[in-house]
C-alpha positions in Angstrom: 104.6 69.2 147.6 102.4 67.8 150.6 103.9 64.6 153.2 102.5 63.4 156.0 104.9 61.3 158.0 104.6 59.3 160.7 106.8 57.8 163.7 105.4 54.9 165.8 108.0 53.7 168.4 111.4 53.3 166.4 108.8 53.0 163.0 109.4 55.8 160.7 106.9 55.8 157.4 106.8 59.1 154.9 103.6 59.0 152.7 103.4 61.2 149.3 100.3 62.7 148.1 99.9 59.6 146.1 99.4 57.2 149.0 97.2 59.7 151.0 94.6 59.7 152.5 95.8 57.9 155.8 93.8 55.4 157.0 92.9 55.0 161.2 91.2 52.1 162.1 90.5 48.4 162.9 91.0 47.2 159.3 93.8 45.0 158.6 94.8 47.5 155.4 94.9 50.6 158.0 97.9 52.8 158.2 97.5 53.2 161.9 95.7 49.9 163.2 93.9 51.0 166.5 92.4 48.1 169.2 88.9 47.0 168.4 86.5 44.6 165.9 87.3 44.1 162.1 84.2 44.8 161.3 84.4 48.6 162.4 87.0 49.2 160.1 88.3 52.8 158.9 87.5 55.4 161.6 89.5 58.3 160.6 91.0 59.5 157.2 93.3 61.9 156.9 94.3 64.1 153.6 95.0 67.3 152.0 92.4 69.5 150.4 93.7 73.3 148.6 97.1 72.4 150.4 95.5 72.2 154.1 95.6 68.9 155.8 92.8 67.7 157.2 91.2 64.8 159.3 87.6 63.1 158.5 85.6 60.9 161.4 84.5 58.1 158.9 83.0 55.7 162.0 81.6 57.1 164.8 82.6 53.8 167.1 85.2 54.2 168.5 84.5 58.1 169.8 87.6 59.9 168.9 88.5 63.4 171.0 90.3 66.2 169.5 92.4 68.0 172.1 89.6 66.1 174.3 86.4 67.0 172.6 84.3 64.9 171.3 85.3 65.2 167.2 82.2 64.7 164.3 82.7 65.4 160.8 85.6 67.1 159.7 88.3 69.0 161.6 91.5 71.3 159.9 94.9 70.1 161.4 96.5 73.1 163.1 100.1 72.4 164.8 100.3 70.4 168.2 96.4 68.8 167.3 96.0 65.6 169.3 93.6 63.1 168.9 92.6 60.2 171.4 91.4 57.0 169.8 91.1 53.3 171.1 94.3 52.3 172.5 95.9 54.9 170.5 97.2 58.8 170.9 98.1 60.4 167.9 99.9 64.3 168.1 100.2 66.3 164.9 103.5 68.5 164.0 102.8 71.1 161.4 106.1 72.4 159.6 104.7 75.1 157.5 102.0 74.5 155.7 102.3 71.0 153.6 104.4 69.2 155.8 102.8 67.1 158.6 104.7 64.5 161.4 102.2 61.9 163.0 103.9 61.2 166.3 101.2 57.6 167.2 101.8 56.6 171.0 99.4 54.0 172.8 97.0 55.3 175.7 96.8 53.0 178.3 93.7 54.3 180.3 91.5 52.6 177.3 92.4 49.5 178.1 89.3 47.9 180.6 89.2 44.4 182.0 87.1 42.0 181.0 84.1 41.0 183.3 83.1 37.6 183.6 79.9 36.4 185.1 79.4 33.9 187.6 77.7 30.9 186.1 74.4 30.2 188.3 73.2 26.5 189.3 70.1 25.2 187.6 69.0 23.5 185.1 70.9 22.9 181.4 69.2 24.3 177.8 71.5 22.7 176.0 69.9 19.5 175.8 66.3 21.5 174.6 64.7 21.4 171.7 64.7 25.4 171.5 68.5 25.1 171.9 69.0 22.3 169.3 66.6 24.2 166.4 69.0 27.5 167.4 72.3 25.7 167.3 71.1 24.1 163.8 69.8 27.7 162.6 73.4 29.2 163.8 75.5 26.3 162.2 73.5 27.1 158.9 73.9 30.8 158.9 77.8 30.7 159.9 78.0 28.0 156.6 76.6 30.9 154.9 78.4 33.6 156.1 81.6 31.9 156.1 80.9 30.3 152.1 80.4 33.9 151.3 83.4 35.4 153.5 85.6 32.9 151.7 84.3 33.1 147.6 83.6 37.2 148.1 86.6 39.5 146.9 87.8 42.5 149.1 86.8 45.5 146.8 88.2 49.2 147.6 85.6 52.0 146.2 87.8 54.9 146.5 85.9 58.0 146.9 85.5 61.8 145.9 84.9 63.4 148.2 85.4 60.8 150.9 82.1 61.5 152.8 80.0 60.7 149.7 77.0 57.9 150.5 77.2 54.6 148.7 74.8 52.1 147.3 75.2 48.9 146.2 72.7 47.3 144.5 73.1 43.3 142.8 74.2 39.8 144.3 72.4 37.4 146.2 74.7 37.7 149.5 74.8 41.3 151.9 77.2 43.8 151.1 79.4 43.8 153.6 81.9 46.6 154.4 85.4 45.4 156.4 88.2 47.5 157.4 86.7 50.4 154.3 86.3 47.1 151.6 83.7 45.8 150.5 83.4 42.2 150.2 81.2 41.3 147.1 80.9 38.2 145.1 81.8 38.0 141.2 79.6 39.9 139.1 77.9 43.1 138.2 76.4 45.5 141.0 74.8 48.9 140.2 77.0 51.7 142.4 75.0 54.9 143.5 76.9 57.8 145.0 75.6 61.0 146.2 77.0 64.2 148.4 75.8 67.2 148.7 76.9 70.0 146.4 77.9 67.1 143.8 76.0 65.6 140.8 74.8 61.9 141.8 76.6 59.1 140.0 75.6 56.0 139.2 77.6 53.5 137.8 78.1 49.5 136.8 80.8 47.8 138.2 81.9 44.7 137.5 83.7 42.2 140.2 86.2 39.7 138.6 87.6 37.0 140.2 90.9 39.1 141.1 90.7 38.9 145.3 91.9 42.4 145.9 90.4 45.4 143.0 89.8 49.2 143.3 87.3 51.5 141.9 87.9 55.1 142.1 85.3 57.3 140.8 85.0 61.4 141.3 82.1 63.5 141.3 80.8 66.3 139.5 80.6 69.6 141.2 76.9 71.1 141.2 77.4 74.6 138.9 78.0 78.0 141.4 76.0 81.4 140.9 78.1 84.5 140.1 76.8 87.4 140.8 78.7 90.4 139.1 78.3 94.3 140.4 79.6 96.6 137.7 80.2 100.4 138.4 78.8 101.8 137.0 75.6 100.5 137.6 73.9 99.5 133.7 73.1 97.1 131.9 76.0 94.5 129.8 76.4 91.6 128.5 78.0 88.7 130.0 79.9 85.9 128.2 81.8 83.3 129.5 84.4 81.0 127.9 83.3 83.3 124.3 79.1 82.1 125.0 77.3 84.9 126.2 75.4 83.3 129.3 71.4 85.1 130.1 71.3 85.8 134.1 68.8 84.0 136.5 65.2 86.1 137.7 67.7 86.9 140.6 70.4 88.4 138.6 72.8 85.6 139.4 74.7 83.7 136.1 74.8 80.0 136.7 78.0 78.2 135.7 79.9 75.2 135.7 82.6 74.9 138.7 85.8 75.0 137.7 88.0 77.5 135.5 86.6 80.0 133.2 87.3 83.8 131.4 84.3 85.7 131.9 83.9 89.0 129.9 81.4 92.1 130.5 80.8 94.1 127.7 78.4 97.2 128.1 77.6 100.1 125.2 80.0 103.3 125.4 82.6 101.3 127.8 85.4 99.1 127.0 85.0 95.4 127.6 86.1 93.2 130.4 87.9 90.1 130.3 89.3 88.4 133.6 89.7 84.8 134.6 87.9 83.5 137.6 87.3 80.1 139.3 84.0 79.0 139.6 83.5 77.2 143.0 80.6 75.0 142.4 78.6 73.4 144.5 75.6 75.7 144.6 78.0 78.2 146.4 77.2 81.9 145.2 80.4 84.2 144.0 80.2 88.0 144.1 83.1 90.0 141.7 82.9 94.0 141.3 83.9 94.7 138.1 85.0 98.4 137.0 84.1 99.7 134.0 86.1 102.2 131.9 84.5 104.6 129.8 85.0 104.5 125.8 84.4 107.7 124.4 85.5 111.3 124.9 83.8 114.4 124.8 83.9 116.7 121.8 83.3 120.6 121.6 82.4 121.7 118.1 81.5 125.8 117.3 80.5 127.1 113.4 80.3 130.7 112.0 77.5 131.0 111.9 76.0 128.9 114.4 73.1 126.4 114.3 74.1 123.7 112.0 73.2 120.5 112.4 76.6 118.2 113.2 76.3 114.5 112.1 78.6 111.6 113.3 79.0 109.1 110.9 75.8 110.2 109.6 73.5 110.3 112.8 72.9 114.0 114.5 74.5 114.3 117.6 73.4 118.0 117.8 73.5 121.3 117.1 76.2 123.9 117.0 77.5 125.0 119.0 77.9 121.8 121.0 79.6 119.3 123.6 78.9 116.1 123.0 80.0 112.6 123.6 82.2 110.2 120.7 82.8 107.1 120.8 86.9 106.0 120.7 88.3 105.8 116.6 87.9 107.2 113.5 84.6 109.3 112.4 83.5 111.8 110.1 81.8 114.5 110.8 79.8 116.6 109.1 77.9 120.2 109.8 75.3 121.0 107.6 73.5 124.4 107.8 70.4 125.8 105.4 72.3 127.6 102.5 76.0 126.9 102.9 78.3 123.7 102.0 78.3 120.9 104.0 81.2 120.9 106.2 83.1 117.0 106.2 85.7 116.6 108.9 87.7 113.0 110.1 87.5 112.7 114.1 90.4 111.0 115.6 89.0 110.3 118.9 90.9 109.0 122.0 88.9 107.9 124.9 88.6 110.1 127.9 90.9 113.0 125.8 88.6 115.8 125.1 88.9 117.3 121.9 87.4 120.9 121.6 87.5 121.9 117.8 88.9 125.7 115.9 85.4 127.0 114.9 84.3 125.9 111.6 83.7 129.3 108.8 80.7 127.7 106.6 80.7 128.5 103.2 78.1 129.5 101.1 75.8 127.4 98.7 77.2 128.3 95.3 75.4 130.2 92.5 74.9 128.8 89.4 76.4 130.3 86.2 75.6 128.9 82.0 77.3 130.1 79.9 76.2 129.8 76.3 78.0 131.1 72.5 76.7 131.6 69.2 78.1 128.9 67.7 78.2 126.6 70.5 81.1 124.4 70.9 83.5 126.5 72.4 85.5 126.3 75.7 84.7 127.5 78.6 87.6 128.7 80.8 86.7 129.9 84.6 88.9 131.3 86.8 91.7 129.7 84.1 89.5 126.1 84.7 88.3 124.5 81.8 84.9 123.7 82.7 83.5 122.4 79.1 82.3 123.3 75.6 79.4 125.5 75.7 76.5 125.9 76.3 77.7 125.0 79.5 76.6 124.9 83.3 78.4 125.7 86.3 78.8 126.1 90.0 80.7 129.0 92.0 80.8 130.5 94.8 78.7 133.7 95.1 79.3 137.7 95.9 83.4 138.0 95.1 84.8 138.2 91.6 85.5 135.2 88.5 87.1 135.9 85.1 85.2 134.2 82.5 87.6 133.2 79.3 85.6 131.6 76.3 87.4 130.9 73.3 86.6 128.5 69.8 89.2 127.9 66.6 88.8 130.3 64.1 86.6 132.8 66.1 88.6 136.0 68.7 88.9 135.1 71.8 86.7 137.0 74.8 87.4 137.3 78.9 85.2 138.6 81.5 84.7 139.7 84.6 81.8 138.4 86.8 79.8 138.5 89.9 77.3 136.3 91.1 74.8 136.6 93.6 73.9 134.2 96.3 71.3 131.9 95.3 68.6 133.0 98.1 69.1 136.6 95.8 68.3 135.1 92.6 65.5 133.1 94.0 63.8 136.5 95.9 64.0 138.2 93.0 62.1 135.9 91.2 64.0 135.1 88.2 66.0 132.2 86.8 67.8 130.0 90.0 70.7 130.9 87.6 72.8 134.0 85.7 72.8 133.1 82.1 76.2 134.7 79.9 75.7 134.6 76.3 78.2 135.6 73.6 78.3 136.1 70.1 81.9 135.5 68.7 83.6 136.8 65.8 84.9 134.6 63.2 88.4 134.8 62.5 89.2 133.8 58.2 92.0 132.9 56.5 93.1 132.4 52.3 93.7 129.0 50.6 94.9 128.6 47.2 94.7 125.2 46.3 96.1 123.4 42.5 96.4 120.1 41.1 94.1 117.2 40.2 92.0 119.6 37.7 87.8 119.5 38.3 88.1 117.4 41.8 86.0 118.5 44.4 86.9 120.1 47.7 84.6 119.3 50.7 84.6 121.2 54.4 82.5 119.5 57.0 81.0 117.3 54.3 79.9 119.9 52.1 81.6 120.9 48.7 82.9 124.2 48.7 85.0 124.9 46.1 86.8 122.6 42.6 90.5 122.7 41.8 91.9 125.0 40.8 90.1 127.6 43.7 91.0 130.0 46.8 88.5 129.3 49.2 88.3 131.5 52.5 88.0 129.4 55.4 88.1 129.9 59.4 91.3 130.2 60.8 91.4 126.8 63.0 92.9 123.2 62.1 90.3 121.4 60.1 90.1 118.4 57.5 89.7 119.4 53.8 88.0 116.0 51.9 89.2 116.1 48.3 87.6 113.5 45.5 87.4 112.7 42.2 85.7 110.0 40.2 88.1 107.8 39.7 90.4 108.4 42.3 91.2 107.5 45.8 89.8 110.2 48.0 92.3 112.2 49.5 92.3 113.9 53.1 94.1 117.6 54.0 94.4 119.0 57.5 95.0 122.8 57.4 94.9 125.4 59.5 94.1 129.0 57.9 95.9 132.0 59.2 93.8 135.3 58.9 95.3 137.9 56.3 97.7 135.5 55.0 96.6 133.5 52.0 98.3 130.0 51.4 99.2 127.6 48.9 97.8 123.9 48.6 98.7 121.4 45.7 97.3 118.2 45.8 97.5 115.3 43.9 94.8 112.5 43.6 96.0 108.7 43.0 94.2 105.9 41.0 93.5 102.8 43.1 96.5 101.7 41.6 99.1 103.9 43.2 97.4 103.9 46.2 97.7 100.4 46.8 101.3 100.5 45.8 102.0 103.4 48.1 100.5 101.6 51.1 103.2 98.7 50.3 106.4 98.6 52.4 109.3 99.6 50.6 111.7 97.1 51.6 111.6 93.6 53.4 113.8 91.5 54.2 113.8 87.6 54.1 115.0 85.2 57.0 118.3 84.9 55.6 118.5 88.6 56.3 118.7 89.7 52.6 116.9 92.9 51.8 114.1 93.5 48.7 113.0 96.3 47.2 109.8 96.9 46.0 109.3 98.1 42.3 106.4 99.9 40.6 105.1 99.0 37.6 104.9 100.1 34.0 105.0 100.3 30.3 108.3 100.4 28.4 110.1 99.7 25.2 112.3 96.3 25.6 115.1 95.5 23.4 117.1 98.3 20.8 116.4 99.9 18.0 118.5 98.0 14.8 121.2 101.5 14.3 121.8 101.0 18.4 125.7 100.7 18.6 126.6 97.3 19.6 123.3 95.7 19.4 122.9 92.2 18.1 119.9 90.5 16.6 118.2 89.1 19.5 117.9 92.6 21.2 114.4 93.4 19.2 112.0 95.6 20.2 109.1 95.2 22.0 106.3 97.3 24.0 106.1 95.7 27.5 104.0 96.7 30.5 104.5 95.1 34.6 101.3 95.7 35.7 102.3 94.1 38.6 104.3 96.1 41.5 107.4 93.0 42.9 110.1 92.9 44.9 114.1 92.2 43.8 116.7 91.5 45.7 119.2 94.6 46.2 122.2 91.9 45.2 122.6 88.5 44.0 122.9 85.3 46.4 125.9 84.4 48.0 127.8 82.3 48.9 126.6 82.5 52.6 123.4 82.4 51.9 123.2 79.5 49.3 125.3 77.3 51.6 122.5 77.2 53.9 120.6 74.9 51.3 123.3 73.2 49.9 127.0 73.2 52.3 129.4 71.4 50.1 128.5 74.0 47.2 132.5 75.7 46.1 131.3 78.4 43.4 134.3 76.7 41.4 136.9 77.2 43.8 138.6 74.8 42.3 139.5 77.3 39.7 139.9 80.0 41.2 139.9 80.6 45.3 138.5 83.7 45.4 135.1 82.4 43.9 134.3 80.7 47.5 134.4 83.7 49.7 130.9 83.8 51.5 130.3 87.5 50.8 130.9 86.8 47.1 128.1 85.8 45.0 127.4 82.0 44.6 128.4 80.7 41.1 129.0 77.7 38.8 125.1 76.4 39.3 122.4 75.6 36.9 119.2 77.1 36.4 117.7 74.6 38.4 119.6 74.8 41.2 118.9 78.4 41.6 115.2 77.6 41.3 115.9 74.8 44.2 116.7 77.8 46.4 114.2 79.6 45.5 111.9 76.5 46.2 113.7 76.0 49.9 113.5 79.6 50.6 109.8 79.9 50.2 109.5 76.4 52.3 111.3 77.8 55.3 109.2 81.2 55.0 105.5 79.1 54.6 105.4 80.9 51.7 103.0 79.6 48.4 106.0 77.9 46.3 106.7 79.8 43.0 107.6 76.6 40.7 106.0 72.8 40.0 107.7 70.2 38.7 106.3 68.6 35.5 107.6 65.8 34.0 110.9 66.3 35.8 111.3 70.3 35.0 110.7 73.0 37.1 107.8 75.4 35.7 106.7 78.5 36.6 102.9 78.1 38.3 100.8 80.1 37.2 99.0 82.5 38.3 102.1 83.1 39.7 102.4 83.2 43.4 104.0 85.1 46.1 106.7 82.4 46.5 110.2 83.4 45.9 111.7 83.3 41.8 114.1 84.5 39.7 113.1 87.5 37.8 111.0 87.3 34.2 113.2 88.9 31.4 111.1 91.6 31.2 111.3 92.5 35.0 115.3 92.4 34.6 115.0 94.8 32.1 112.7 97.0 33.3 114.6 97.3 36.7 117.9 97.4 35.2 117.7 99.8 32.2 114.7 101.5 33.3 115.3 101.6 36.9 111.2 100.8 37.5 110.4 104.0 35.9 112.7 105.9 37.7 114.7 106.7 34.1 116.1 105.1 30.7 119.7 103.7 31.0 122.0 102.3 28.6 124.8 101.2 30.4 125.2 100.6 34.4 126.9 104.0 34.9 124.9 106.0 32.2 124.7 106.5 28.6 127.9 106.1 26.9 131.6 105.0 27.1 134.0 105.1 28.9 133.5 103.2 31.9 132.6 105.4 34.7 135.3 105.1 37.9 133.4 102.3 40.6 130.5 102.2 38.7 130.9 98.0 38.9 133.7 94.9 38.3 134.1 94.4 35.2 137.0 93.1 32.8 139.1 95.2 34.2 143.3 95.6 34.0 143.5 93.6 37.2 142.0 90.7 34.9 145.1 90.4 32.8 146.3 87.1 32.4 142.8 85.3 33.1 140.7 87.1 30.1 141.8 87.4 26.4 140.3 91.4 26.7 140.4 94.0 29.0 138.9 97.3 29.9 142.0 99.6 29.4 142.2 103.1 31.9 140.0 100.6 34.2 140.9 99.4 37.8 138.2 97.9 40.4 141.1 95.7 41.9 139.1 92.6 41.9 140.5 90.0 38.8 137.7 87.5 39.5 134.2 88.1 41.3 133.8 90.6 44.1 131.7 91.5 47.0 128.3 91.9 46.8 127.4 95.7 47.5 131.0 96.9 46.8 130.0 99.4 43.8 127.8 102.0 42.9 124.0 100.9 43.5 122.1 101.8 40.5 119.0 104.9 41.1 116.6 102.4 42.1 119.0 101.3 45.0 119.7 97.7 43.3 123.9 96.5 43.0 125.6 94.2 40.0 122.7 94.8 37.9 125.9 95.5 35.6 129.4 93.4 36.8 130.5 91.1 39.0 128.0 88.0 38.1 125.7 87.4 35.0 122.3 86.5 36.1 119.6 83.4 35.4 116.5 84.7 34.9 113.1 83.0 34.7 112.3 82.9 31.1 113.4 79.9 28.3 115.4 81.6 25.0 114.0 83.1 22.5 114.5 85.7 19.8 111.1 87.4 19.4 109.7 89.4 16.2 109.5 93.2 16.6 106.4 94.5 17.7 105.8 98.2 19.1 102.0 97.9 18.4 100.7 95.7 20.7 101.4 95.7 24.3 102.5 92.2 26.4 101.0 92.3 29.8 103.9 90.8 32.0 105.4 88.1 29.4 106.7 84.9 31.0 108.9 83.9 27.9 108.0 80.6 25.6 106.3 77.9 27.4 109.4 75.4 26.8 113.2 75.4 25.4 116.3 74.0 25.5 118.3 77.1 27.4 117.5 79.8 29.8 118.1 83.3 29.6 121.1 84.9 31.3 121.0 88.5 31.5 123.4 91.1 33.0 127.5 91.4 32.6 130.0 90.0 34.5 133.5 90.3 35.7 134.4 88.4 32.2 132.7 91.3 30.1 135.1 94.4 28.4 132.5 95.0 25.0 130.4 97.9 24.1 128.0 95.2 23.3 127.7 93.3 26.7 128.3 95.8 29.0 124.8 97.1 27.7 121.7 97.0 29.1 120.5 95.0 26.3 122.7 92.3 26.2 121.4 89.1 25.8 122.9 85.8 26.8 121.7 82.0 27.5 123.2 78.9 28.7 122.2 75.7 30.4 125.4 74.6 33.1 126.7 76.5 35.8 129.3 79.1 34.4 132.1 80.9 36.7 130.2 84.0 35.8 126.6 83.9 36.0 124.7 83.8 39.3 121.4 84.7 40.4 118.8 87.2 41.7 115.6 86.2 43.8 112.1 88.1 43.2 108.6 88.0 44.5 105.5 89.5 44.3 103.9 91.9 46.9 103.1 90.8 50.1 102.9 91.7 54.0 105.0 89.3 55.5 108.9 90.0 56.7 108.1 93.2 56.3 111.5 95.3 57.6 109.9 97.0 60.4 
């Protein structure tokens, strides 16, 4: 930090930078007082500029001597300098650069005796009029001055630079400057400041009642001129602090004083950026900038020569050649008539020359057109697939190419071809391509077709024969279409083999059979119960009179089931039933085993079974199958796709006829005795609980058993006989025998008092009750009666 110290006799005073400048003069506020009138004020200022001490003469009276010479303007202070001013002599001791000590001593040679004039005798002027008028004027002037002097405030105006010229306009009194301060009365004044090399300043200052005020102003330096010399001397773009500047007519750049970042940009050279301090004050500064090339030399040769060299699409020369390329990644392309363009990436580093390996140019491909009879043959050239004939390909000339042609049903062909150059093809006056035409030899096989007689066989949309017949077809994978009125058209994929005869049997389906075949064979309920699809069909319900064990209510009727339906593969078990009726016990009060969660739910009424169906339909967002009329459940007609009980006709079609898969008298077959593992009947384990039991049969369960414990029916349905009997949908009635007229999907009587129960249970052991045609009825829940659910087909809940 720069510092000035003053030593005067025993007095020692240090000055920090905030206390500068040091004032020397007659002013009462001067830091070093000299002898003289107060009106002279500050004579000399001491301060630091750019870290160097200097002295500045402010007033020329009295004279200031520096080392014995008259001093005017400014002077850089050096060690051991001395100034003499009025009655003071000041020596300077400079320690290093920024420590300055002033030693002040009295200069006795400057003290001169006052000369007095002897008064001459003569007349006095005190009595003259002129004296009196002059005296009055002097007194008025003195009063005016004293009023101004005592009512004005001493204002210190600090300026940077110090020697700036100041002009003050305003007020009704003169603007006296005493001891470096201006005497100004309260009010507003116009202040004009100027100094060479700086912008002039005009400002308004307000003088208040404070007896001592200070105002400070820093003048802004005028811009300077910067001259930039580049090596090499080339046109360049100059930007200052990011903004492009234009040169003057003389070539320099006018830039504001202060620190700046200058950037010089020239084509094909790296940009140069540097910081510079502009002195301003209309001074001229000059810098020299060395530009670094941003390119490298690239040498290119080719075979043949004479190829155009393009860098990023711009022509740079003809091979062989050496040219300049800017630093970076570029794409080089060589073009020559009759040859393929050659493309290569270049990574260029400035000033790092490259000599590329000689580039071998390839001739342009010649054209080959492959045609076949018939069209559509696969064409491979050099083991690469080119498409289906006819096809045009481009291949290198003057070398062998292997052409392979193949088409399903035809004999394949392989041949080697050499193409001429394009120039040779064009010179011969023929086509500008070579055509390779091939007649394919067909391969055929024989197919013997049997099945639905009279059905038409179509290949590629054309009829080729009718069933039965033997047809000759191309030995390729193809699709035959078989159709006949009243049947669903069927498409068959085949591939005849040359020299062999194949047999193909096609049975067309009716629309109804096709719909059934498209349905999923199983679905699942949200409870996880598997339901199996049952096909429609026609059968005789009931038993003939001579059937052993037949009862009077088993009259024969001709029935047709017209709609396929889904049926649960087992009866509803306690675990499922309790989801809707949690407190149901299934008669556990009588036999504890009946309440097992995996056993069929029993001790429930027909209405309980229907209510379960309704709630399950609601859960799965299906249409409800039943509605209540006068407080009684009635099946909605036409029947919806909601869950319901089997109709009596559906139950017998499912149980006795296995949905069309074969007729059965008993669950295990056509006759007694009961087959092992065929079901849960009244066996020897139930002795003591049941009056009549089957001898020599043991199923291991005195009452109900878990569902799906014993062998299923051929259709995969469990417990159609044994375990528990089942509520079905119909009211109970005895029907007359009717084998002359078919009943379609019968639902039973429209009203009644009791409901039909079908199937044998764990309580049954007689020939009559074990038969599938056995019919029972009831209203109340029983320990051996449960139910299974059914519904018409739907695509929801498909077991995937």
